[in-house]
HTML snippet that shows the backbone in 3Dmol.js (N, CA, C, O; Angstrom):
<script src="https://3Dmol.org/build/3Dmol-min.js"></script>
<div id="view" style="width:600px;height:400px;position:relative"></div>
<script>
const pdb = `
ATOM      1  N   UNK A   1     108.459 127.873 100.250  1.00  0.00           N
ATOM      2  CA  UNK A   1     108.747 126.951  99.173  1.00  0.00           C
ATOM      3  C   UNK A   1     109.569 125.754  99.677  1.00  0.00           C
ATOM      4  O   UNK A   1     109.366 124.619  99.247  1.00  0.00           O
ATOM      5  N   UNK A   2     110.498 126.037 100.596  1.00  0.00           N
ATOM      6  CA  UNK A   2     111.345 124.962 101.101  1.00  0.00           C
ATOM      7  C   UNK A   2     110.546 123.973 101.932  1.00  0.00           C
ATOM      8  O   UNK A   2     110.778 122.766 101.874  1.00  0.00           O
ATOM      9  N   UNK A   3     109.598 124.499 102.710  1.00  0.00           N
ATOM     10  CA  UNK A   3     108.767 123.621 103.524  1.00  0.00           C
ATOM     11  C   UNK A   3     107.870 122.752 102.644  1.00  0.00           C
ATOM     12  O   UNK A   3     107.561 121.615 102.998  1.00  0.00           O
ATOM     13  N   UNK A   4     107.457 123.287 101.508  1.00  0.00           N
ATOM     14  CA  UNK A   4     106.627 122.518 100.572  1.00  0.00           C
ATOM     15  C   UNK A   4     107.421 121.344 100.013  1.00  0.00           C
ATOM     16  O   UNK A   4     106.873 120.255  99.841  1.00  0.00           O
ATOM     17  N   UNK A   5     108.696 121.549  99.729  1.00  0.00           N
ATOM     18  CA  UNK A   5     109.542 120.464  99.233  1.00  0.00           C
ATOM     19  C   UNK A   5     109.689 119.367 100.285  1.00  0.00           C
ATOM     20  O   UNK A   5     109.640 118.180  99.962  1.00  0.00           O
ATOM     21  N   UNK A   6     109.867 119.765 101.533  1.00  0.00           N
ATOM     22  CA  UNK A   6     109.979 118.774 102.600  1.00  0.00           C
ATOM     23  C   UNK A   6     108.666 118.025 102.790  1.00  0.00           C
ATOM     24  O   UNK A   6     108.663 116.813 103.008  1.00  0.00           O
ATOM     25  N   UNK A   7     107.553 118.746 102.709  1.00  0.00           N
ATOM     26  CA  UNK A   7     106.252 118.110 102.837  1.00  0.00           C
ATOM     27  C   UNK A   7     106.022 117.133 101.692  1.00  0.00           C
ATOM     28  O   UNK A   7     105.506 116.036 101.907  1.00  0.00           O
ATOM     29  N   UNK A   8     106.395 117.518 100.486  1.00  0.00           N
ATOM     30  CA  UNK A   8     106.264 116.627  99.327  1.00  0.00           C
ATOM     31  C   UNK A   8     107.113 115.379  99.505  1.00  0.00           C
ATOM     32  O   UNK A   8     106.659 114.276  99.200  1.00  0.00           O
ATOM     33  N   UNK A   9     108.329 115.533  99.988  1.00  0.00           N
ATOM     34  CA  UNK A   9     109.218 114.400 100.235  1.00  0.00           C
ATOM     35  C   UNK A   9     108.600 113.445 101.254  1.00  0.00           C
ATOM     36  O   UNK A   9     108.667 112.227 101.089  1.00  0.00           O
ATOM     37  N   UNK A  10     108.001 113.998 102.303  1.00  0.00           N
ATOM     38  CA  UNK A  10     107.376 113.167 103.325  1.00  0.00           C
ATOM     39  C   UNK A  10     106.145 112.449 102.795  1.00  0.00           C
ATOM     40  O   UNK A  10     105.925 111.283 103.122  1.00  0.00           O
ATOM     41  N   UNK A  11     105.339 113.124 101.982  1.00  0.00           N
ATOM     42  CA  UNK A  11     104.127 112.506 101.435  1.00  0.00           C
ATOM     43  C   UNK A  11     104.486 111.372 100.484  1.00  0.00           C
ATOM     44  O   UNK A  11     103.828 110.331 100.487  1.00  0.00           O
ATOM     45  N   UNK A  12     105.519 111.560  99.674  1.00  0.00           N
ATOM     46  CA  UNK A  12     105.952 110.494  98.765  1.00  0.00           C
ATOM     47  C   UNK A  12     106.447 109.287  99.554  1.00  0.00           C
ATOM     48  O   UNK A  12     106.119 108.150  99.216  1.00  0.00           O
ATOM     49  N   UNK A  13     107.227 109.521 100.592  1.00  0.00           N
ATOM     50  CA  UNK A  13     107.701 108.412 101.434  1.00  0.00           C
ATOM     51  C   UNK A  13     106.534 107.720 102.114  1.00  0.00           C
ATOM     52  O   UNK A  13     106.543 106.497 102.256  1.00  0.00           O
ATOM     53  N   UNK A  14     105.535 108.472 102.534  1.00  0.00           N
ATOM     54  CA  UNK A  14     104.340 107.919 103.172  1.00  0.00           C
ATOM     55  C   UNK A  14     103.563 107.050 102.194  1.00  0.00           C
ATOM     56  O   UNK A  14     103.127 105.954 102.548  1.00  0.00           O
ATOM     57  N   UNK A  15     103.388 107.526 100.977  1.00  0.00           N
ATOM     58  CA  UNK A  15     102.661 106.750  99.963  1.00  0.00           C
ATOM     59  C   UNK A  15     103.409 105.463  99.616  1.00  0.00           C
ATOM     60  O   UNK A  15     102.794 104.410  99.452  1.00  0.00           O
ATOM     61  N   UNK A  16     104.720 105.547  99.507  1.00  0.00           N
ATOM     62  CA  UNK A  16     105.501 104.344  99.226  1.00  0.00           C
ATOM     63  C   UNK A  16     105.430 103.354 100.379  1.00  0.00           C
ATOM     64  O   UNK A  16     105.400 102.144 100.155  1.00  0.00           O
ATOM     65  N   UNK A  17     105.404 103.849 101.597  1.00  0.00           N
ATOM     66  CA  UNK A  17     105.253 102.964 102.754  1.00  0.00           C
ATOM     67  C   UNK A  17     103.908 102.257 102.762  1.00  0.00           C
ATOM     68  O   UNK A  17     103.831 101.065 103.059  1.00  0.00           O
ATOM     69  N   UNK A  18     102.844 102.990 102.436  1.00  0.00           N
ATOM     70  CA  UNK A  18     101.524 102.365 102.357  1.00  0.00           C
ATOM     71  C   UNK A  18     101.452 101.337 101.232  1.00  0.00           C
ATOM     72  O   UNK A  18     100.820 100.291 101.380  1.00  0.00           O
ATOM     73  N   UNK A  19     102.102 101.638 100.110  1.00  0.00           N
ATOM     74  CA  UNK A  19     102.133 100.674  99.004  1.00  0.00           C
ATOM     75  C   UNK A  19     102.896  99.415  99.410  1.00  0.00           C
ATOM     76  O   UNK A  19     102.501  98.306  99.050  1.00  0.00           O
ATOM     77  N   UNK A  20     103.977  99.581 100.153  1.00  0.00           N
ATOM     78  CA  UNK A  20     104.742  98.433 100.634  1.00  0.00           C
ATOM     79  C   UNK A  20     103.912  97.583 101.590  1.00  0.00           C
ATOM     80  O   UNK A  20     103.939  96.355 101.512  1.00  0.00           O
ATOM     81  N   UNK A  21     103.177  98.227 102.489  1.00  0.00           N
ATOM     82  CA  UNK A  21     102.315  97.492 103.417  1.00  0.00           C
ATOM     83  C   UNK A  21     101.241  96.724 102.665  1.00  0.00           C
ATOM     84  O   UNK A  21     100.977  95.560 102.966  1.00  0.00           O
ATOM     85  N   UNK A  22     100.622  97.376 101.687  1.00  0.00           N
ATOM     86  CA  UNK A  22      99.570  96.717 100.902  1.00  0.00           C
ATOM     87  C   UNK A  22     100.135  95.541 100.116  1.00  0.00           C
ATOM     88  O   UNK A  22      99.502  94.487 100.045  1.00  0.00           O
ATOM     89  N   UNK A  23     101.316  95.703  99.527  1.00  0.00           N
ATOM     90  CA  UNK A  23     101.930  94.615  98.770  1.00  0.00           C
ATOM     91  C   UNK A  23     102.289  93.448  99.689  1.00  0.00           C
ATOM     92  O   UNK A  23     102.104  92.286  99.325  1.00  0.00           O
ATOM     93  N   UNK A  24     102.801  93.760 100.879  1.00  0.00           N
ATOM     94  CA  UNK A  24     103.134  92.702 101.830  1.00  0.00           C
ATOM     95  C   UNK A  24     101.888  91.921 102.239  1.00  0.00           C
ATOM     96  O   UNK A  24     101.912  90.692 102.297  1.00  0.00           O
ATOM     97  N   UNK A  25     100.805  92.633 102.519  1.00  0.00           N
ATOM     98  CA  UNK A  25      99.565  91.947 102.879  1.00  0.00           C
ATOM     99  C   UNK A  25      99.014  91.126 101.719  1.00  0.00           C
ATOM    100  O   UNK A  25      98.495  90.029 101.925  1.00  0.00           O
ATOM    101  N   UNK A  26      99.125  91.648 100.507  1.00  0.00           N
ATOM    102  CA  UNK A  26      98.616  90.942  99.331  1.00  0.00           C
ATOM    103  C   UNK A  26      99.370  89.626  99.119  1.00  0.00           C
ATOM    104  O   UNK A  26      98.754  88.581  98.910  1.00  0.00           O
ATOM    105  N   UNK A  27     100.700  89.680  99.173  1.00  0.00           N
ATOM    106  CA  UNK A  27     101.493  88.482  98.910  1.00  0.00           C
ATOM    107  C   UNK A  27     101.497  87.512 100.092  1.00  0.00           C
ATOM    108  O   UNK A  27     101.650  86.307  99.898  1.00  0.00           O
ATOM    109  N   UNK A  28     101.331  88.025 101.317  1.00  0.00           N
ATOM    110  CA  UNK A  28     101.270  87.118 102.460  1.00  0.00           C
ATOM    111  C   UNK A  28      99.907  86.431 102.546  1.00  0.00           C
ATOM    112  O   UNK A  28      99.750  85.452 103.277  1.00  0.00           O
ATOM    113  N   UNK A  29      98.936  86.933 101.814  1.00  0.00           N
ATOM    114  CA  UNK A  29      97.597  86.350 101.786  1.00  0.00           C
ATOM    115  C   UNK A  29      97.425  85.482 100.537  1.00  0.00           C
ATOM    116  O   UNK A  29      96.298  85.266 100.092  1.00  0.00           O
ATOM    117  N   UNK A  30      98.503  84.991  99.979  1.00  0.00           N
ATOM    118  CA  UNK A  30      98.525  84.125  98.790  1.00  0.00           C
ATOM    119  C   UNK A  30      97.875  84.771  97.576  1.00  0.00           C
ATOM    120  O   UNK A  30      97.261  84.089  96.755  1.00  0.00           O
ATOM    121  N   UNK A  31      98.008  86.065  97.467  1.00  0.00           N
ATOM    122  CA  UNK A  31      97.497  86.766  96.296  1.00  0.00           C
ATOM    123  C   UNK A  31      96.003  86.980  96.293  1.00  0.00           C
ATOM    124  O   UNK A  31      95.443  87.383  95.274  1.00  0.00           O
ATOM    125  N   UNK A  32      95.347  86.723  97.394  1.00  0.00           N
ATOM    126  CA  UNK A  32      93.897  86.932  97.451  1.00  0.00           C
ATOM    127  C   UNK A  32      93.601  88.431  97.464  1.00  0.00           C
ATOM    128  O   UNK A  32      94.319  89.215  98.086  1.00  0.00           O
ATOM    129  N   UNK A  33      92.556  88.805  96.781  1.00  0.00           N
ATOM    130  CA  UNK A  33      92.183  90.214  96.725  1.00  0.00           C
ATOM    131  C   UNK A  33      91.676  90.687  98.078  1.00  0.00           C
ATOM    132  O   UNK A  33      91.193  89.903  98.895  1.00  0.00           O
ATOM    133  N   UNK A  34      91.798  91.967  98.285  1.00  0.00           N
ATOM    134  CA  UNK A  34      91.282  92.566  99.504  1.00  0.00           C
ATOM    135  C   UNK A  34      89.769  92.680  99.399  1.00  0.00           C
ATOM    136  O   UNK A  34      89.228  92.979  98.335  1.00  0.00           O
ATOM    137  N   UNK A  35      89.107  92.444 100.497  1.00  0.00           N
ATOM    138  CA  UNK A  35      87.662  92.660 100.532  1.00  0.00           C
ATOM    139  C   UNK A  35      87.402  94.100 100.980  1.00  0.00           C
ATOM    140  O   UNK A  35      88.316  94.807 101.404  1.00  0.00           O
ATOM    141  N   UNK A  36      86.164  94.509 100.880  1.00  0.00           N
ATOM    142  CA  UNK A  36      85.802  95.854 101.321  1.00  0.00           C
ATOM    143  C   UNK A  36      86.038  96.018 102.815  1.00  0.00           C
ATOM    144  O   UNK A  36      86.445  97.084 103.278  1.00  0.00           O
ATOM    145  N   UNK A  37      85.781  94.960 103.557  1.00  0.00           N
ATOM    146  CA  UNK A  37      86.008  95.007 105.001  1.00  0.00           C
ATOM    147  C   UNK A  37      87.489  95.190 105.318  1.00  0.00           C
ATOM    148  O   UNK A  37      87.847  95.951 106.216  1.00  0.00           O
ATOM    149  N   UNK A  38      88.346  94.491 104.579  1.00  0.00           N
ATOM    150  CA  UNK A  38      89.795  94.646 104.781  1.00  0.00           C
ATOM    151  C   UNK A  38      90.231  96.085 104.519  1.00  0.00           C
ATOM    152  O   UNK A  38      90.964  96.676 105.312  1.00  0.00           O
ATOM    153  N   UNK A  39      89.779  96.630 103.417  1.00  0.00           N
ATOM    154  CA  UNK A  39      90.183  97.988 103.053  1.00  0.00           C
ATOM    155  C   UNK A  39      89.660  99.019 104.041  1.00  0.00           C
ATOM    156  O   UNK A  39      90.375  99.952 104.406  1.00  0.00           O
ATOM    157  N   UNK A  40      88.429  98.855 104.470  1.00  0.00           N
ATOM    158  CA  UNK A  40      87.855  99.821 105.415  1.00  0.00           C
ATOM    159  C   UNK A  40      88.527  99.709 106.782  1.00  0.00           C
ATOM    160  O   UNK A  40      88.814 100.726 107.413  1.00  0.00           O
ATOM    161  N   UNK A  41      88.777  98.506 107.235  1.00  0.00           N
ATOM    162  CA  UNK A  41      89.377  98.322 108.550  1.00  0.00           C
ATOM    163  C   UNK A  41      90.840  98.677 108.583  1.00  0.00           C
ATOM    164  O   UNK A  41      91.259  99.554 109.338  1.00  0.00           O
ATOM    165  N   UNK A  42      91.620  97.998 107.765  1.00  0.00           N
ATOM    166  CA  UNK A  42      93.065  98.223 107.783  1.00  0.00           C
ATOM    167  C   UNK A  42      93.436  99.528 107.119  1.00  0.00           C
ATOM    168  O   UNK A  42      94.295 100.260 107.610  1.00  0.00           O
ATOM    169  N   UNK A  43      92.794  99.821 106.007  1.00  0.00           N
ATOM    170  CA  UNK A  43      93.161 101.013 105.247  1.00  0.00           C
ATOM    171  C   UNK A  43      93.010 102.295 106.034  1.00  0.00           C
ATOM    172  O   UNK A  43      93.909 103.135 106.036  1.00  0.00           O
ATOM    173  N   UNK A  44      91.892 102.450 106.695  1.00  0.00           N
ATOM    174  CA  UNK A  44      91.659 103.669 107.474  1.00  0.00           C
ATOM    175  C   UNK A  44      92.627 103.756 108.641  1.00  0.00           C
ATOM    176  O   UNK A  44      93.194 104.819 108.898  1.00  0.00           O
ATOM    177  N   UNK A  45      92.823 102.656 109.348  1.00  0.00           N
ATOM    178  CA  UNK A  45      93.754 102.675 110.475  1.00  0.00           C
ATOM    179  C   UNK A  45      95.188 102.972 110.030  1.00  0.00           C
ATOM    180  O   UNK A  45      95.896 103.733 110.689  1.00  0.00           O
ATOM    181  N   UNK A  46      95.615 102.379 108.922  1.00  0.00           N
ATOM    182  CA  UNK A  46      96.977 102.604 108.442  1.00  0.00           C
ATOM    183  C   UNK A  46      97.168 104.046 107.989  1.00  0.00           C
ATOM    184  O   UNK A  46      98.207 104.648 108.263  1.00  0.00           O
ATOM    185  N   UNK A  47      96.188 104.601 107.308  1.00  0.00           N
ATOM    186  CA  UNK A  47      96.303 105.975 106.826  1.00  0.00           C
ATOM    187  C   UNK A  47      96.346 106.949 107.998  1.00  0.00           C
ATOM    188  O   UNK A  47      97.174 107.860 108.015  1.00  0.00           O
ATOM    189  N   UNK A  48      95.483 106.770 108.954  1.00  0.00           N
ATOM    190  CA  UNK A  48      95.446 107.679 110.103  1.00  0.00           C
ATOM    191  C   UNK A  48      96.712 107.555 110.939  1.00  0.00           C
ATOM    192  O   UNK A  48      97.326 108.562 111.289  1.00  0.00           O
ATOM    193  N   UNK A  49      97.104 106.331 111.260  1.00  0.00           N
ATOM    194  CA  UNK A  49      98.285 106.132 112.105  1.00  0.00           C
ATOM    195  C   UNK A  49      99.557 106.610 111.412  1.00  0.00           C
ATOM    196  O   UNK A  49     100.374 107.296 112.027  1.00  0.00           O
ATOM    197  N   UNK A  50      99.732 106.259 110.155  1.00  0.00           N
ATOM    198  CA  UNK A  50     100.955 106.677 109.472  1.00  0.00           C
ATOM    199  C   UNK A  50     100.955 108.175 109.209  1.00  0.00           C
ATOM    200  O   UNK A  50     102.016 108.800 109.219  1.00  0.00           O
ATOM    201  N   UNK A  51      99.799 108.755 108.978  1.00  0.00           N
ATOM    202  CA  UNK A  51      99.738 110.208 108.798  1.00  0.00           C
ATOM    203  C   UNK A  51     100.119 110.952 110.062  1.00  0.00           C
ATOM    204  O   UNK A  51     100.851 111.941 110.009  1.00  0.00           O
ATOM    205  N   UNK A  52      99.628 110.482 111.200  1.00  0.00           N
ATOM    206  CA  UNK A  52      99.994 111.110 112.465  1.00  0.00           C
ATOM    207  C   UNK A  52     101.480 110.944 112.770  1.00  0.00           C
ATOM    208  O   UNK A  52     102.142 111.884 113.211  1.00  0.00           O
ATOM    209  N   UNK A  53     101.993 109.748 112.532  1.00  0.00           N
ATOM    210  CA  UNK A  53     103.426 109.533 112.761  1.00  0.00           C
ATOM    211  C   UNK A  53     104.274 110.402 111.843  1.00  0.00           C
ATOM    212  O   UNK A  53     105.319 110.909 112.252  1.00  0.00           O
ATOM    213  N   UNK A  54     103.826 110.574 110.603  1.00  0.00           N
ATOM    214  CA  UNK A  54     104.572 111.416 109.676  1.00  0.00           C
ATOM    215  C   UNK A  54     104.616 112.852 110.185  1.00  0.00           C
ATOM    216  O   UNK A  54     105.668 113.490 110.153  1.00  0.00           O
ATOM    217  N   UNK A  55     103.485 113.361 110.652  1.00  0.00           N
ATOM    218  CA  UNK A  55     103.439 114.741 111.130  1.00  0.00           C
ATOM    219  C   UNK A  55     104.211 114.938 112.427  1.00  0.00           C
ATOM    220  O   UNK A  55     104.833 115.981 112.628  1.00  0.00           O
ATOM    221  N   UNK A  56     104.176 113.946 113.305  1.00  0.00           N
ATOM    222  CA  UNK A  56     104.793 114.104 114.626  1.00  0.00           C
ATOM    223  C   UNK A  56     106.286 113.796 114.606  1.00  0.00           C
ATOM    224  O   UNK A  56     107.059 114.466 115.291  1.00  0.00           O
ATOM    225  N   UNK A  57     106.705 112.798 113.836  1.00  0.00           N
ATOM    226  CA  UNK A  57     108.101 112.369 113.873  1.00  0.00           C
ATOM    227  C   UNK A  57     108.887 112.675 112.605  1.00  0.00           C
ATOM    228  O   UNK A  57     110.000 113.197 112.678  1.00  0.00           O
ATOM    229  N   UNK A  58     108.323 112.357 111.447  1.00  0.00           N
ATOM    230  CA  UNK A  58     109.101 112.388 110.215  1.00  0.00           C
ATOM    231  C   UNK A  58     109.351 113.810 109.714  1.00  0.00           C
ATOM    232  O   UNK A  58     110.481 114.142 109.357  1.00  0.00           O
ATOM    233  N   UNK A  59     108.322 114.654 109.682  1.00  0.00           N
ATOM    234  CA  UNK A  59     108.520 116.021 109.197  1.00  0.00           C
ATOM    235  C   UNK A  59     109.478 116.828 110.069  1.00  0.00           C
ATOM    236  O   UNK A  59     110.356 117.498 109.525  1.00  0.00           O
ATOM    237  N   UNK A  60     109.351 116.795 111.402  1.00  0.00           N
ATOM    238  CA  UNK A  60     110.365 117.500 112.200  1.00  0.00           C
ATOM    239  C   UNK A  60     111.773 116.934 112.003  1.00  0.00           C
ATOM    240  O   UNK A  60     112.759 117.670 112.036  1.00  0.00           O
ATOM    241  N   UNK A  61     111.853 115.615 111.797  1.00  0.00           N
ATOM    242  CA  UNK A  61     113.163 115.015 111.530  1.00  0.00           C
ATOM    243  C   UNK A  61     113.754 115.486 110.221  1.00  0.00           C
ATOM    244  O   UNK A  61     114.953 115.753 110.139  1.00  0.00           O
ATOM    245  N   UNK A  62     112.929 115.591 109.198  1.00  0.00           N
ATOM    246  CA  UNK A  62     113.408 116.115 107.913  1.00  0.00           C
ATOM    247  C   UNK A  62     113.844 117.570 108.041  1.00  0.00           C
ATOM    248  O   UNK A  62     114.869 117.973 107.491  1.00  0.00           O
ATOM    249  N   UNK A  63     113.059 118.348 108.768  1.00  0.00           N
ATOM    250  CA  UNK A  63     113.403 119.753 108.954  1.00  0.00           C
ATOM    251  C   UNK A  63     114.725 119.893 109.711  1.00  0.00           C
ATOM    252  O   UNK A  63     115.558 120.730 109.362  1.00  0.00           O
ATOM    253  N   UNK A  64     114.915 119.075 110.745  1.00  0.00           N
ATOM    254  CA  UNK A  64     116.174 119.095 111.494  1.00  0.00           C
ATOM    255  C   UNK A  64     117.343 118.699 110.607  1.00  0.00           C
ATOM    256  O   UNK A  64     118.403 119.323 110.653  1.00  0.00           O
ATOM    257  N   UNK A  65     117.149 117.651 109.793  1.00  0.00           N
ATOM    258  CA  UNK A  65     118.218 117.181 108.906  1.00  0.00           C
ATOM    259  C   UNK A  65     118.571 118.230 107.862  1.00  0.00           C
ATOM    260  O   UNK A  65     119.739 118.415 107.520  1.00  0.00           O
ATOM    261  N   UNK A  66     117.544 118.916 107.360  1.00  0.00           N
ATOM    262  CA  UNK A  66     117.793 119.971 106.365  1.00  0.00           C
ATOM    263  C   UNK A  66     118.601 121.110 106.985  1.00  0.00           C
ATOM    264  O   UNK A  66     119.536 121.618 106.366  1.00  0.00           O
ATOM    265  N   UNK A  67     118.243 121.509 108.207  1.00  0.00           N
ATOM    266  CA  UNK A  67     118.992 122.575 108.870  1.00  0.00           C
ATOM    267  C   UNK A  67     120.421 122.135 109.178  1.00  0.00           C
ATOM    268  O   UNK A  67     121.358 122.919 109.030  1.00  0.00           O
ATOM    269  N   UNK A  68     120.589 120.897 109.599  1.00  0.00           N
ATOM    270  CA  UNK A  68     121.916 120.384 109.948  1.00  0.00           C
ATOM    271  C   UNK A  68     122.838 120.320 108.737  1.00  0.00           C
ATOM    272  O   UNK A  68     124.030 120.612 108.839  1.00  0.00           O
ATOM    273  N   UNK A  69     122.276 119.931 107.579  1.00  0.00           N
ATOM    274  CA  UNK A  69     123.080 119.835 106.358  1.00  0.00           C
ATOM    275  C   UNK A  69     123.193 121.162 105.627  1.00  0.00           C
ATOM    276  O   UNK A  69     124.047 121.308 104.753  1.00  0.00           O
ATOM    277  N   UNK A  70     122.357 122.128 105.962  1.00  0.00           N
ATOM    278  CA  UNK A  70     122.407 123.420 105.280  1.00  0.00           C
ATOM    279  C   UNK A  70     121.662 123.418 103.963  1.00  0.00           C
ATOM    280  O   UNK A  70     121.941 124.257 103.106  1.00  0.00           O
ATOM    281  N   UNK A  71     120.742 122.523 103.774  1.00  0.00           N
ATOM    282  CA  UNK A  71     119.951 122.467 102.545  1.00  0.00           C
ATOM    283  C   UNK A  71     119.703 121.034 102.126  1.00  0.00           C
ATOM    284  O   UNK A  71     120.061 120.087 102.827  1.00  0.00           O
ATOM    285  N   UNK A  72     119.081 120.898 100.968  1.00  0.00           N
ATOM    286  CA  UNK A  72     118.742 119.562 100.473  1.00  0.00           C
ATOM    287  C   UNK A  72     119.534 119.208  99.214  1.00  0.00           C
ATOM    288  O   UNK A  72     119.200 118.237  98.536  1.00  0.00           O
ATOM    289  N   UNK A  73     120.554 119.961  98.896  1.00  0.00           N
ATOM    290  CA  UNK A  73     121.350 119.678  97.707  1.00  0.00           C
ATOM    291  C   UNK A  73     122.509 118.784  98.056  1.00  0.00           C
ATOM    292  O   UNK A  73     123.081 118.991  99.127  1.00  0.00           O
ATOM    293  N   UNK A  74     122.908 117.834  97.289  1.00  0.00           N
ATOM    294  CA  UNK A  74     122.171 117.192  96.194  1.00  0.00           C
ATOM    295  C   UNK A  74     121.015 116.371  96.740  1.00  0.00           C
ATOM    296  O   UNK A  74     121.110 115.770  97.810  1.00  0.00           O
ATOM    297  N   UNK A  75     119.942 116.358  95.999  1.00  0.00           N
ATOM    298  CA  UNK A  75     118.705 115.743  96.473  1.00  0.00           C
ATOM    299  C   UNK A  75     118.838 114.247  96.748  1.00  0.00           C
ATOM    300  O   UNK A  75     118.286 113.748  97.728  1.00  0.00           O
ATOM    301  N   UNK A  76     119.558 113.538  95.902  1.00  0.00           N
ATOM    302  CA  UNK A  76     119.673 112.085  96.080  1.00  0.00           C
ATOM    303  C   UNK A  76     120.387 111.767  97.396  1.00  0.00           C
ATOM    304  O   UNK A  76     120.012 110.824  98.093  1.00  0.00           O
ATOM    305  N   UNK A  77     121.408 112.547  97.733  1.00  0.00           N
ATOM    306  CA  UNK A  77     122.109 112.311  99.001  1.00  0.00           C
ATOM    307  C   UNK A  77     121.209 112.616 100.188  1.00  0.00           C
ATOM    308  O   UNK A  77     121.245 111.907 101.194  1.00  0.00           O
ATOM    309  N   UNK A  78     120.401 113.668 100.077  1.00  0.00           N
ATOM    310  CA  UNK A  78     119.486 114.004 101.167  1.00  0.00           C
ATOM    311  C   UNK A  78     118.443 112.910 101.346  1.00  0.00           C
ATOM    312  O   UNK A  78     118.123 112.539 102.475  1.00  0.00           O
ATOM    313  N   UNK A  79     117.912 112.390 100.248  1.00  0.00           N
ATOM    314  CA  UNK A  79     116.897 111.335 100.333  1.00  0.00           C
ATOM    315  C   UNK A  79     117.484 110.062 100.936  1.00  0.00           C
ATOM    316  O   UNK A  79     116.850 109.426 101.778  1.00  0.00           O
ATOM    317  N   UNK A  80     118.683 109.690 100.516  1.00  0.00           N
ATOM    318  CA  UNK A  80     119.330 108.506 101.063  1.00  0.00           C
ATOM    319  C   UNK A  80     119.665 108.674 102.538  1.00  0.00           C
ATOM    320  O   UNK A  80     119.479 107.750 103.329  1.00  0.00           O
ATOM    321  N   UNK A  81     120.153 109.843 102.906  1.00  0.00           N
ATOM    322  CA  UNK A  81     120.492 110.104 104.299  1.00  0.00           C
ATOM    323  C   UNK A  81     119.231 110.118 105.164  1.00  0.00           C
ATOM    324  O   UNK A  81     119.235 109.593 106.278  1.00  0.00           O
ATOM    325  N   UNK A  82     118.157 110.717 104.655  1.00  0.00           N
ATOM    326  CA  UNK A  82     116.896 110.734 105.403  1.00  0.00           C
ATOM    327  C   UNK A  82     116.365 109.310 105.593  1.00  0.00           C
ATOM    328  O   UNK A  82     115.853 108.975 106.661  1.00  0.00           O
ATOM    329  N   UNK A  83     116.485 108.493 104.582  1.00  0.00           N
ATOM    330  CA  UNK A  83     116.047 107.096 104.709  1.00  0.00           C
ATOM    331  C   UNK A  83     116.898 106.312 105.689  1.00  0.00           C
ATOM    332  O   UNK A  83     116.399 105.425 106.382  1.00  0.00           O
ATOM    333  N   UNK A  84     118.179 106.634 105.749  1.00  0.00           N
ATOM    334  CA  UNK A  84     119.079 105.919 106.646  1.00  0.00           C
ATOM    335  C   UNK A  84     118.941 106.400 108.092  1.00  0.00           C
ATOM    336  O   UNK A  84     118.897 105.592 109.019  1.00  0.00           O
ATOM    337  N   UNK A  85     118.873 107.706 108.276  1.00  0.00           N
ATOM    338  CA  UNK A  85     118.841 108.288 109.621  1.00  0.00           C
ATOM    339  C   UNK A  85     117.463 108.209 110.237  1.00  0.00           C
ATOM    340  O   UNK A  85     117.316 107.838 111.401  1.00  0.00           O
ATOM    341  N   UNK A  86     116.440 108.561 109.451  1.00  0.00           N
ATOM    342  CA  UNK A  86     115.091 108.610 110.019  1.00  0.00           C
ATOM    343  C   UNK A  86     114.432 107.281 109.842  1.00  0.00           C
ATOM    344  O   UNK A  86     113.285 107.101 110.251  1.00  0.00           O
TER     345      UNK A  86
END
`;
const viewer = $3Dmol.createViewer("view");
viewer.addModel(pdb, "pdb");
viewer.setStyle({}, {cartoon: {color: "spectrum"}});
viewer.zoomTo();
viewer.render();
</script>
């Protein structure tokens, strides 16, 4: 159950990161919509690369931080610390 919470935390951070990347690209492109080519090219590469980085770096880091702190309580402090440290 504890590992599921850490995995959920990582997936939410991953989704927010992808949303931030998409918003940055949208506004840096003067609000022009994405074409199918943009989504297929950038979208697939971003999902694969960020997913691999999450599995290789972020999840072990969260697990280490959880062990070091002795748990994830209070949750807001753990989330802020994970964002600051990792």
